[in-house]
N, C-alpha and C positions, 0 to 999 in steps of 0.2 A: 547645523552642528559641525557636522565633519567638515563641512564647507568653511566654515568659520576657522574652524583649527589649522587644515591647512593654510588658509591666506595667513594665517597668523606666526605658524613655522617658515614659508615662504619668504616673511618679510624680514622676519628677524633675521633667518639666515644670510637677507642680502645682506644688513649692517653687520651682524656678530662674526661670519668670516672672516671677513678682512680685517679685522681688527685681531684675532686669533690667530692667522696666520702669519699675521704683521709681531703679535708677540711672542709668542712658542715656536712659529715656524713651522717647523717639520711633524711635532709632537701632537698639532694638531690635529691631525689625522687618528691618533687614538680616540679622539672625543668620540667619532663617526664608530670605531673599530666598538667599541663598546655601545652603543647605540644598535650595530648590528648583531651584536651579539646579543642584546635584549630582545629584538626582536625574533629572532631565531629561536630562541628559549621558548619567548612567548605562544610563537605558533606551532612548535613540537608540543607544547602541552596543554595548549588551549583549544585548538584547531580539532576538528573531529575528523577520522580515518575514513576516507570515502574510497578506498582502494579495496576491491571487492563485492560490496552490497550492489544490488542491482537498485537500478534508478529508484524505483518505488519504494526500497528501504532507505535509501537518502534521502529523497523525499518526506519519508516518516520523520526520519532523523530533524532535519530543520524545519518541517513543517507541524511537527507533533502527530496527536493523535486525530485529529479530524482532518487528514489529508487527504483528499478526493484527487484519486486517481483513475484518471477514463472516467467517462459517464458513459452509463452503458445506452442511455434513453437516446443516447445522439449517435451511439452504435448499429440500433436496430434501422432496419430498412420496415418500410410500412408497403406490406404487401395487398394490402385492400384495392383492390380498381372498382369503386364503383360510378357506374355510368349513367 
């Protein structure tokens, strides 16, 4: 879905940008300013803050309650030496 959106946006930019620049000249750049402001506001209000918490806490934020951080079974050393 994201790749389709990107392909559509890039293709439309290829055809829309020359027309927009030709008709309204330098004022066409205000379109990009509006888009950038919308993106900045979206990032500021919707993206979670990741400064400060540990990596485990960040994993809990993104992955939810069932986050598996480290596996104690993998860190145990087998000390049984049977010959």
